[in-house]
C-alpha positions as protocol buffer text, in pm:
chain_id: "A"
residue {
  index: 1
  type: MET
  ca { x: 10449 y: 4217 z: 1974 }
}
residue {
  index: 2
  type: THR
  ca { x: 10203 y: 4056 z: 1766 }
}
residue {
  index: 3
  type: GLN
  ca { x: 10227 y: 3961 z: 1416 }
}
residue {
  index: 4
  type: TRP
  ca { x: 9941 y: 3848 z: 1187 }
}
residue {
  index: 5
  type: ILE
  ca { x: 9996 y: 3676 z: 901 }
}
residue {
  index: 6
  type: ARG
  ca { x: 9741 y: 3553 z: 583 }
}
residue {
  index: 7
  type: TYR
  ca { x: 9841 y: 3193 z: 421 }
}
residue {
  index: 8
  type: ARG
  ca { x: 9703 y: 2916 z: 220 }
}
residue {
  index: 9
  type: THR
  ca { x: 9692 y: 2555 z: 292 }
}
residue {
  index: 10
  type: ASP
  ca { x: 9815 y: 2272 z: 42 }
}
residue {
  index: 11
  type: THR
  ca { x: 9429 y: 2192 z: 21 }
}
residue {
  index: 12
  type: GLY
  ca { x: 9433 y: 2552 z: -120 }
}
residue {
  index: 13
  type: ARG
  ca { x: 9251 y: 2689 z: 205 }
}
residue {
  index: 14
  type: THR
  ca { x: 9285 y: 3090 z: 276 }
}
residue {
  index: 15
  type: GLY
  ca { x: 9365 y: 3131 z: 664 }
}
residue {
  index: 16
  type: PHE
  ca { x: 9501 y: 3423 z: 899 }
}
residue {
  index: 17
  type: GLY
  ca { x: 9649 y: 3416 z: 1251 }
}
residue {
  index: 18
  type: THR
  ca { x: 9913 y: 3536 z: 1465 }
}
residue {
  index: 19
  type: LEU
  ca { x: 10278 y: 3431 z: 1413 }
}
residue {
  index: 20
  type: GLY
  ca { x: 10498 y: 3249 z: 1719 }
}
residue {
  index: 21
  type: GLY
  ca { x: 10827 y: 3163 z: 1582 }
}
residue {
  index: 22
  type: ASP
  ca { x: 10752 y: 2873 z: 1341 }
}
residue {
  index: 23
  type: ARG
  ca { x: 10400 y: 2819 z: 1424 }
}
residue {
  index: 24
  type: ILE
  ca { x: 10091 y: 2996 z: 1323 }
}
residue {
  index: 25
  type: ASP
  ca { x: 9778 y: 3034 z: 1610 }
}
residue {
  index: 26
  type: GLU
  ca { x: 9500 y: 2997 z: 1331 }
}
residue {
  index: 27
  type: TYR
  ca { x: 9178 y: 3259 z: 1382 }
}
residue {
  index: 28
  type: GLU
  ca { x: 8859 y: 3277 z: 1239 }
}
residue {
  index: 29
  type: GLY
  ca { x: 8591 y: 3532 z: 1143 }
}
residue {
  index: 30
  type: ASP
  ca { x: 8714 y: 3908 z: 1006 }
}
residue {
  index: 31
  type: LEU
  ca { x: 9070 y: 4011 z: 1077 }
}
residue {
  index: 32
  type: PHE
  ca { x: 8943 y: 4372 z: 1122 }
}
residue {
  index: 33
  type: ASP
  ca { x: 8657 y: 4310 z: 1361 }
}
residue {
  index: 34
  type: GLY
  ca { x: 8648 y: 4078 z: 1609 }
}
residue {
  index: 35
  type: ALA
  ca { x: 8899 y: 3762 z: 1502 }
}
residue {
  index: 36
  type: ARG
  ca { x: 8861 y: 3472 z: 1744 }
}
residue {
  index: 37
  type: PRO
  ca { x: 9117 y: 3198 z: 1768 }
}
residue {
  index: 38
  type: THR
  ca { x: 9020 y: 2849 z: 1688 }
}
residue {
  index: 39
  type: GLY
  ca { x: 9232 y: 2659 z: 1889 }
}
residue {
  index: 40
  type: VAL
  ca { x: 9417 y: 2490 z: 1565 }
}
residue {
  index: 41
  type: THR
  ca { x: 9792 y: 2585 z: 1576 }
}
residue {
  index: 42
  type: THR
  ca { x: 9981 y: 2522 z: 1229 }
}
residue {
  index: 43
  type: ALA
  ca { x: 10346 y: 2486 z: 1109 }
}
residue {
  index: 44
  type: LEU
  ca { x: 10489 y: 2780 z: 913 }
}
residue {
  index: 45
  type: SER
  ca { x: 10662 y: 2550 z: 668 }
}
residue {
  index: 46
  type: ASP
  ca { x: 10385 y: 2358 z: 604 }
}
residue {
  index: 47
  type: VAL
  ca { x: 10139 y: 2678 z: 466 }
}
residue {
  index: 48
  type: VAL
  ca { x: 10253 y: 2945 z: 165 }
}
residue {
  index: 49
  type: PRO
  ca { x: 10236 y: 3268 z: 314 }
}
residue {
  index: 50
  type: LEU
  ca { x: 10052 y: 3554 z: 159 }
}
residue {
  index: 51
  type: ALA
  ca { x: 9996 y: 3939 z: 139 }
}
residue {
  index: 52
  type: PRO
  ca { x: 9848 y: 4005 z: 493 }
}
residue {
  index: 53
  type: CYS
  ca { x: 9570 y: 4168 z: 428 }
}
residue {
  index: 54
  type: THR
  ca { x: 9356 y: 4251 z: 84 }
}
residue {
  index: 55
  type: PRO
  ca { x: 9351 y: 4632 z: 9 }
}
residue {
  index: 56
  type: SER
  ca { x: 9086 y: 4819 z: -187 }
}
residue {
  index: 57
  type: LYS
  ca { x: 9351 y: 5063 z: -244 }
}
residue {
  index: 58
  type: ILE
  ca { x: 9724 y: 5131 z: -175 }
}
residue {
  index: 59
  type: VAL
  ca { x: 9780 y: 5513 z: -95 }
}
residue {
  index: 60
  type: ALA
  ca { x: 10122 y: 5586 z: -201 }
}
residue {
  index: 61
  type: LEU
  ca { x: 10363 y: 5896 z: -14 }
}
residue {
  index: 62
  type: TRP
  ca { x: 10607 y: 6037 z: -238 }
}
residue {
  index: 63
  type: ASN
  ca { x: 10853 y: 6321 z: -118 }
}
residue {
  index: 64
  type: ASN
  ca { x: 10776 y: 6227 z: 263 }
}
residue {
  index: 65
  type: PHE
  ca { x: 11114 y: 6195 z: 406 }
}
residue {
  index: 66
  type: ARG
  ca { x: 11389 y: 6483 z: 462 }
}
residue {
  index: 67
  type: ALA
  ca { x: 11697 y: 6336 z: 376 }
}
residue {
  index: 68
  type: LEU
  ca { x: 11535 y: 6222 z: 13 }
}
residue {
  index: 69
  type: ALA
  ca { x: 11386 y: 6621 z: -28 }
}
residue {
  index: 70
  type: ALA
  ca { x: 11695 y: 6756 z: 50 }
}
residue {
  index: 71
  type: LYS
  ca { x: 11891 y: 6553 z: -205 }
}
residue {
  index: 72
  type: LEU
  ca { x: 11668 y: 6594 z: -466 }
}
residue {
  index: 73
  type: GLU
  ca { x: 11623 y: 6991 z: -337 }
}
residue {
  index: 74
  type: LYS
  ca { x: 11239 y: 7001 z: -304 }
}
residue {
  index: 75
  type: GLN
  ca { x: 11059 y: 7161 z: -59 }
}
residue {
  index: 76
  type: VAL
  ca { x: 10928 y: 6966 z: 191 }
}
residue {
  index: 77
  type: PRO
  ca { x: 10512 y: 6953 z: 105 }
}
residue {
  index: 78
  type: ALA
  ca { x: 10234 y: 7136 z: 323 }
}
residue {
  index: 79
  type: HIS
  ca { x: 9982 y: 6827 z: 269 }
}
residue {
  index: 80
  type: PRO
  ca { x: 10063 y: 6439 z: 186 }
}
residue {
  index: 81
  type: LEU
  ca { x: 10156 y: 6420 z: -172 }
}
residue {
  index: 82
  type: PHE
  ca { x: 10046 y: 6065 z: -326 }
}
residue {
  index: 83
  type: LEU
  ca { x: 9894 y: 5830 z: -603 }
}
residue {
  index: 84
  type: ILE
  ca { x: 9700 y: 5527 z: -574 }
}
residue {
  index: 85
  type: LYS
  ca { x: 9816 y: 5199 z: -660 }
}
residue {
  index: 86
  type: PRO
  ca { x: 9531 y: 4927 z: -735 }
}
residue {
  index: 87
  type: ALA
  ca { x: 9414 y: 4626 z: -541 }
}
residue {
  index: 88
  type: SER
  ca { x: 9539 y: 4432 z: -853 }
}
residue {
  index: 89
  type: SER
  ca { x: 9898 y: 4572 z: -800 }
}
residue {
  index: 90
  type: LEU
  ca { x: 9888 y: 4349 z: -474 }
}
residue {
  index: 91
  type: ALA
  ca { x: 10151 y: 4072 z: -421 }
}
residue {
  index: 92
  type: GLY
  ca { x: 10276 y: 3890 z: -130 }
}
residue {
  index: 93
  type: PRO
  ca { x: 10566 y: 3724 z: 46 }
}
residue {
  index: 94
  type: ASP
  ca { x: 10769 y: 3515 z: -205 }
}
residue {
  index: 95
  type: GLN
  ca { x: 10557 y: 3607 z: -541 }
}
residue {
  index: 96
  type: ARG
  ca { x: 10778 y: 3725 z: -830 }
}
residue {
  index: 97
  type: ILE
  ca { x: 10725 y: 4072 z: -955 }
}
residue {
  index: 98
  type: GLU
  ca { x: 10636 y: 4068 z: -1325 }
}
residue {
  index: 99
  type: ARG
  ca { x: 10800 y: 4237 z: -1601 }
}
residue {
  index: 100
  type: PRO
  ca { x: 10503 y: 4407 z: -1744 }
}
residue {
  index: 101
  type: ALA
  ca { x: 10444 y: 4257 z: -2147 }
}
residue {
  index: 102
  type: GLY
  ca { x: 10576 y: 4474 z: -2407 }
}
residue {
  index: 103
  type: TYR
  ca { x: 10805 y: 4686 z: -2141 }
}
residue {
  index: 104
  type: GLY
  ca { x: 11175 y: 4665 z: -2113 }
}
residue {
  index: 105
  type: GLY
  ca { x: 11256 y: 4954 z: -1952 }
}
residue {
  index: 106
  type: ARG
  ca { x: 11346 y: 5015 z: -1624 }
}
residue {
  index: 107
  type: ILE
  ca { x: 11220 y: 4867 z: -1302 }
}
residue {
  index: 108
  type: ALA
  ca { x: 11295 y: 5031 z: -938 }
}
residue {
  index: 109
  type: PHE
  ca { x: 11245 y: 4909 z: -582 }
}
residue {
  index: 110
  type: GLU
  ca { x: 11118 y: 5124 z: -325 }
}
residue {
  index: 111
  type: GLY
  ca { x: 11194 y: 5020 z: 85 }
}
residue {
  index: 112
  type: GLU
  ca { x: 10886 y: 5162 z: 265 }
}
residue {
  index: 113
  type: LEU
  ca { x: 10644 y: 5151 z: 563 }
}
residue {
  index: 114
  type: GLY
  ca { x: 10291 y: 5045 z: 528 }
}
residue {
  index: 115
  type: ILE
  ca { x: 10012 y: 5145 z: 729 }
}
residue {
  index: 116
  type: VAL
  ca { x: 9759 y: 4943 z: 762 }
}
residue {
  index: 117
  type: ILE
  ca { x: 9408 y: 5038 z: 847 }
}
residue {
  index: 118
  type: GLY
  ca { x: 9172 y: 4842 z: 1098 }
}
residue {
  index: 119
  type: LYS
  ca { x: 8868 y: 5134 z: 1115 }
}
residue {
  index: 120
  type: ARG
  ca { x: 8633 y: 5277 z: 822 }
}
residue {
  index: 121
  type: ALA
  ca { x: 8789 y: 5609 z: 852 }
}
residue {
  index: 122
  type: ARG
  ca { x: 8677 y: 5935 z: 691 }
}
residue {
  index: 123
  type: ASN
  ca { x: 8738 y: 6280 z: 790 }
}
residue {
  index: 124
  type: VAL
  ca { x: 8927 y: 6127 z: 1102 }
}
residue {
  index: 125
  type: PRO
  ca { x: 9086 y: 6370 z: 1364 }
}
residue {
  index: 126
  type: PRO
  ca { x: 9424 y: 6336 z: 1456 }
}
residue {
  index: 127
  type: ALA
  ca { x: 9368 y: 6252 z: 1810 }
}
residue {
  index: 128
  type: GLU
  ca { x: 9159 y: 5947 z: 1700 }
}
residue {
  index: 129
  type: THR
  ca { x: 9354 y: 5842 z: 1435 }
}
residue {
  index: 130
  type: PRO
  ca { x: 9522 y: 5549 z: 1646 }
}
residue {
  index: 131
  type: GLY
  ca { x: 9202 y: 5371 z: 1684 }
}
residue {
  index: 132
  type: HIS
  ca { x: 9211 y: 5346 z: 1266 }
}
residue {
  index: 133
  type: ILE
  ca { x: 9541 y: 5193 z: 1278 }
}
residue {
  index: 134
  type: PHE
  ca { x: 9545 y: 4814 z: 1298 }
}
residue {
  index: 135
  type: GLY
  ca { x: 9903 y: 4809 z: 1264 }
}
residue {
  index: 136
  type: TYR
  ca { x: 10229 y: 4779 z: 1015 }
}
residue {
  index: 137
  type: THR
  ca { x: 10367 y: 4630 z: 721 }
}
residue {
  index: 138
  type: CYS
  ca { x: 10682 y: 4644 z: 498 }
}
residue {
  index: 139
  type: VAL
  ca { x: 10610 y: 4760 z: 140 }
}
residue {
  index: 140
  type: ASN
  ca { x: 10804 y: 4743 z: -188 }
}
residue {
  index: 141
  type: ASP
  ca { x: 10628 y: 5021 z: -402 }
}
residue {
  index: 142
  type: VAL
  ca { x: 10763 y: 4872 z: -743 }
}
residue {
  index: 143
  type: THR
  ca { x: 10807 y: 5102 z: -1046 }
}
residue {
  index: 144
  type: ALA
  ca { x: 10824 y: 5103 z: -1406 }
}
residue {
  index: 145
  type: VAL
  ca { x: 11047 y: 5396 z: -1439 }
}
residue {
  index: 146
  type: ASP
  ca { x: 11077 y: 5477 z: -1835 }
}
residue {
  index: 147
  type: VAL
  ca { x: 10659 y: 5458 z: -1829 }
}
residue {
  index: 148
  type: MET
  ca { x: 10631 y: 5750 z: -1613 }
}
residue {
  index: 149
  type: ASN
  ca { x: 10787 y: 6012 z: -1827 }
}
residue {
  index: 150
  type: GLU
  ca { x: 10649 y: 5832 z: -2205 }
}
residue {
  index: 151
  type: ASP
  ca { x: 10403 y: 6118 z: -2245 }
}
residue {
  index: 152
  type: PRO
  ca { x: 10587 y: 6442 z: -2219 }
}
residue {
  index: 153
  type: ASN
  ca { x: 10209 y: 6604 z: -2119 }
}
residue {
  index: 154
  type: PHE
  ca { x: 10156 y: 6442 z: -1886 }
}
residue {
  index: 155
  type: THR
  ca { x: 10341 y: 6224 z: -1583 }
}
residue {
  index: 156
  type: GLN
  ca { x: 10230 y: 5880 z: -1563 }
}
residue {
  index: 157
  type: TRP
  ca { x: 10213 y: 5774 z: -1146 }
}
residue {
  index: 158
  type: CYS
  ca { x: 9919 y: 5557 z: -1122 }
}
residue {
  index: 159
  type: ARG
  ca { x: 10068 y: 5379 z: -1475 }
}
residue {
  index: 160
  type: ALA
  ca { x: 10363 y: 5302 z: -1386 }
}
residue {
  index: 161
  type: LYS
  ca { x: 10324 y: 5163 z: -993 }
}
residue {
  index: 162
  type: GLY
  ca { x: 10003 y: 5005 z: -1097 }
}
residue {
  index: 163
  type: HIS
  ca { x: 10109 y: 4693 z: -1307 }
}
residue {
  index: 164
  type: ASP
  ca { x: 10017 y: 4352 z: -1110 }
}
residue {
  index: 165
  type: THR
  ca { x: 10262 y: 4247 z: -869 }
}
residue {
  index: 166
  type: PHE
  ca { x: 10408 y: 4595 z: -829 }
}
residue {
  index: 167
  type: GLY
  ca { x: 10255 y: 4620 z: -503 }
}
residue {
  index: 168
  type: CYS
  ca { x: 10420 y: 4392 z: -274 }
}
residue {
  index: 169
  type: LEU
  ca { x: 10322 y: 4348 z: 120 }
}
residue {
  index: 170
  type: GLY
  ca { x: 10409 y: 4162 z: 379 }
}
residue {
  index: 171
  type: PRO
  ca { x: 10515 y: 3950 z: 543 }
}
residue {
  index: 172
  type: ALA
  ca { x: 10288 y: 4017 z: 831 }
}
residue {
  index: 173
  type: ILE
  ca { x: 10152 y: 4282 z: 1050 }
}
residue {
  index: 174
  type: SER
  ca { x: 10272 y: 4398 z: 1347 }
}
residue {
  index: 175
  type: THR
  ca { x: 10017 y: 4595 z: 1554 }
}
residue {
  index: 176
  type: ASP
  ca { x: 10266 y: 4728 z: 1888 }
}
residue {
  index: 177
  type: LEU
  ca { x: 10566 y: 4864 z: 1608 }
}
residue {
  index: 178
  type: ASP
  ca { x: 10777 y: 5142 z: 1782 }
}
residue {
  index: 179
  type: TRP
  ca { x: 10777 y: 5300 z: 1422 }
}
residue {
  index: 180
  type: ARG
  ca { x: 10984 y: 5594 z: 1559 }
}
residue {
  index: 181
  type: ALA
  ca { x: 11281 y: 5347 z: 1656 }
}
residue {
  index: 182
  type: ALA
  ca { x: 11257 y: 5142 z: 1325 }
}
residue {
  index: 183
  type: ARG
  ca { x: 11448 y: 5158 z: 1000 }
}
residue {
  index: 184
  type: VAL
  ca { x: 11419 y: 5027 z: 679 }
}
residue {
  index: 185
  type: VAL
  ca { x: 11659 y: 4803 z: 536 }
}
residue {
  index: 186
  type: THR
  ca { x: 11651 y: 4732 z: 144 }
}
residue {
  index: 187
  type: ARG
  ca { x: 11892 y: 4473 z: 17 }
}
residue {
  index: 188
  type: VAL
  ca { x: 11953 y: 4358 z: -342 }
}
residue {
  index: 189
  type: ASP
  ca { x: 12069 y: 4058 z: -425 }
}
residue {
  index: 190
  type: GLY
  ca { x: 12199 y: 4028 z: -48 }
}
residue {
  index: 191
  type: ALA
  ca { x: 12391 y: 4391 z: -106 }
}
residue {
  index: 192
  type: GLU
  ca { x: 12246 y: 4673 z: 119 }
}
residue {
  index: 193
  type: ARG
  ca { x: 12069 y: 4934 z: -100 }
}
residue {
  index: 194
  type: GLN
  ca { x: 11889 y: 5143 z: 194 }
}
residue {
  index: 195
  type: ASN
  ca { x: 11907 y: 5225 z: 563 }
}
residue {
  index: 196
  type: TYR
  ca { x: 11715 y: 5494 z: 618 }
}
residue {
  index: 197
  type: PRO
  ca { x: 11548 y: 5585 z: 998 }
}
residue {
  index: 198
  type: LEU
  ca { x: 11158 y: 5604 z: 1000 }
}
residue {
  index: 199
  type: SER
  ca { x: 11165 y: 5925 z: 1260 }
}
residue {
  index: 200
  type: ASP
  ca { x: 11299 y: 6115 z: 984 }
}
residue {
  index: 201
  type: MET
  ca { x: 10926 y: 6103 z: 802 }
}
residue {
  index: 202
  type: VAL
  ca { x: 10762 y: 6477 z: 734 }
}
residue {
  index: 203
  type: PHE
  ca { x: 10416 y: 6340 z: 776 }
}
residue {
  index: 204
  type: SER
  ca { x: 10364 y: 6069 z: 1094 }
}
residue {
  index: 205
  type: PRO
  ca { x: 10132 y: 5786 z: 1065 }
}
residue {
  index: 206
  type: ALA
  ca { x: 9906 y: 5959 z: 1256 }
}
residue {
  index: 207
  type: GLU
  ca { x: 9896 y: 6248 z: 1058 }
}
residue {
  index: 208
  type: LEU
  ca { x: 9872 y: 6082 z: 745 }
}
residue {
  index: 209
  type: VAL
  ca { x: 9602 y: 5850 z: 861 }
}
residue {
  index: 210
  type: SER
  ca { x: 9386 y: 6206 z: 934 }
}
residue {
  index: 211
  type: LEU
  ca { x: 9497 y: 6404 z: 596 }
}
residue {
  index: 212
  type: VAL
  ca { x: 9462 y: 6123 z: 369 }
}
residue {
  index: 213
  type: SER
  ca { x: 9093 y: 6051 z: 521 }
}
residue {
  index: 214
  type: HIS
  ca { x: 8987 y: 6376 z: 460 }
}
residue {
  index: 215
  type: ASP
  ca { x: 9040 y: 6310 z: 99 }
}
residue {
  index: 216
  type: MET
  ca { x: 8918 y: 5961 z: 59 }
}
residue {
  index: 217
  type: THR
  ca { x: 8739 y: 5694 z: 258 }
}
residue {
  index: 218
  type: LEU
  ca { x: 8989 y: 5471 z: 400 }
}
residue {
  index: 219
  type: LEU
  ca { x: 8887 y: 5104 z: 478 }
}
residue {
  index: 220
  type: PRO
  ca { x: 8963 y: 4814 z: 683 }
}
residue {
  index: 221
  type: GLY
  ca { x: 9273 y: 4660 z: 487 }
}
residue {
  index: 222
  type: ASP
  ca { x: 9352 y: 4931 z: 308 }
}
residue {
  index: 223
  type: VAL
  ca { x: 9737 y: 5066 z: 327 }
}
residue {
  index: 224
  type: ILE
  ca { x: 9926 y: 5383 z: 316 }
}
residue {
  index: 225
  type: ALA
  ca { x: 10267 y: 5311 z: 184 }
}
residue {
  index: 226
  type: CYS
  ca { x: 10471 y: 5583 z: 386 }
}
residue {
  index: 227
  type: GLY
  ca { x: 10673 y: 5691 z: 70 }
}
residue {
  index: 228
  type: THR
  ca { x: 11076 y: 5629 z: 90 }
}
residue {
  index: 229
  type: SER
  ca { x: 11380 y: 5763 z: 134 }
}
residue {
  index: 230
  type: LEU
  ca { x: 11778 y: 5774 z: -21 }
}
residue {
  index: 231
  type: GLY
  ca { x: 11897 y: 5453 z: -140 }
}
residue {
  index: 232
  type: VAL
  ca { x: 11631 y: 5390 z: -433 }
}
residue {
  index: 233
  type: GLY
  ca { x: 11754 y: 5209 z: -736 }
}
residue {
  index: 234
  type: SER
  ca { x: 11681 y: 5016 z: -1032 }
}
residue {
  index: 235
  type: ILE
  ca { x: 11704 y: 4607 z: -1049 }
}
residue {
  index: 236
  type: ARG
  ca { x: 11741 y: 4367 z: -1305 }
}
residue {
  index: 237
  type: ASP
  ca { x: 11559 y: 4053 z: -1414 }
}
residue {
  index: 238
  type: GLY
  ca { x: 11684 y: 3796 z: -1206 }
}
residue {
  index: 239
  type: SER
  ca { x: 11716 y: 4022 z: -893 }
}
residue {
  index: 240
  type: THR
  ca { x: 11572 y: 3945 z: -568 }
}
residue {
  index: 241
  type: VAL
  ca { x: 11498 y: 4254 z: -329 }
}
residue {
  index: 242
  type: GLU
  ca { x: 11459 y: 4188 z: 48 }
}
residue {
  index: 243
  type: ILE
  ca { x: 11286 y: 4508 z: 279 }
}
residue {
  index: 244
  type: SER
  ca { x: 11337 y: 4461 z: 660 }
}
residue {
  index: 245
  type: ILE
  ca { x: 11202 y: 4685 z: 956 }
}
residue {
  index: 246
  type: ALA
  ca { x: 11279 y: 4457 z: 1283 }
}
residue {
  index: 247
  type: GLY
  ca { x: 10985 y: 4359 z: 1453 }
}
residue {
  index: 248
  type: ILE
  ca { x: 10760 y: 4320 z: 1125 }
}
residue {
  index: 249
  type: GLY
  ca { x: 11027 y: 4083 z: 919 }
}
residue {
  index: 250
  type: SER
  ca { x: 11137 y: 4060 z: 596 }
}
residue {
  index: 251
  type: LEU
  ca { x: 10964 y: 4128 z: 241 }
}
residue {
  index: 252
  type: VAL
  ca { x: 11143 y: 3936 z: -18 }
}
residue {
  index: 253
  type: ASN
  ca { x: 11029 y: 3907 z: -376 }
}
residue {
  index: 254
  type: ARG
  ca { x: 11236 y: 3872 z: -691 }
}
residue {
  index: 255
  type: LEU
  ca { x: 11203 y: 4046 z: -1061 }
}
């Protein structure tokens, strides 16, 4: 299983490569277009891990798991329901989730699988989507809950979920993940809060890439957050959230 990470060295240089245990094999060029090995190997402990890609946008799904739809008594959608988290919301492994200035309300976590786009996708037929998926990562789709319904005339999904550091990605991109056999496990301060199968998705990753690509152009490095299932909740200041998917690793962030 190949795992790609991005990192920053102590000199401030940003690099990327494949992870093997506690070592990184460095690559150069474009991660999504002909990356080349440099022959340099670096210890993971000598670098600062970064978000594994820099998306122009994060497409975040809602109501994409049957178990949560049943609990909320919602109809399974006929087309993916989504919002956009801006590039400025990006946060990487071990980066703090920042409470928005002047906001004292609830902040919620959502552990999710993220699809990383590797090739420009526009109006892609379902059969061709595998060629557009580079791999998968962990997502914490953070929300300022009380912002969402602050104005009774308009539900503010993008504002509530688009604050700086509210789009947590990492720690790696796995290019060989068997998502059908995987589970998302979320822990808050060590206590398990979510543990759900990805096989319960309404729209599979291939279907999501095809359908969303008919709504907008997806660019290399963009991420589709596949939505979440049972167990979403709020976190307190100082809480640590860990999103784990076997084969990808654990994404840890603290509010």
